[in-house]
C-alpha angles and dihedrals in degrees: 000000000000122000138190120220117201142165112258093219089066093068120201092102099114117129110270094024111137116220124197122210111239114268095000143083091243114125135181127195110216116238129181129330112251101174137022134191134166098294100352135081134182118216138184117236142186123221139166091200106038120068144152093296088066095048123106118222119256130189121194118246100018114204105225120186136186107264095032114142111237139169134214109221113208138144092349091309127123107206108191124210147146129246104249104168136031125211114287133183112331093344109099095185129110111214130219130191118214128215091226130031118255136195101254099181107117095008097108108124095035114139119252110215126202115224091200097049097033091224142096109271103176153338126267112241111160143016138190094244134020097219106021108027126165097167123062129183120212138181114230114239109237103176118161 
């Protein structure tokens, strides 16, 4: 099965909503929610234009460490960074620092990919600046 992970604060995740991939004719009709976390949900979807060749690998229970090299994948970009802070107190985010600044506005929901594990480990949810960010916060994806 193929799934779509997304930040809840983005909205647009209601069953039957049709999403369009940026700069393409690819669409996906949202199905049912199969997993829920603090600000992240995983949904089923149906698509005539998106298939297994578009899917990113995922492994349950990713082991994320400070110093891990990661990448935010968005709009054909690979934004490289390093995990610099683990969740602490009431803050459930892991934080990464990028080598170059990036325009974070609208990037919530982008997958965060671990170079070491070769899999998606989380979903971008926050950044330190909308137009010139170098710190991004992500929620780790812990789907059974």
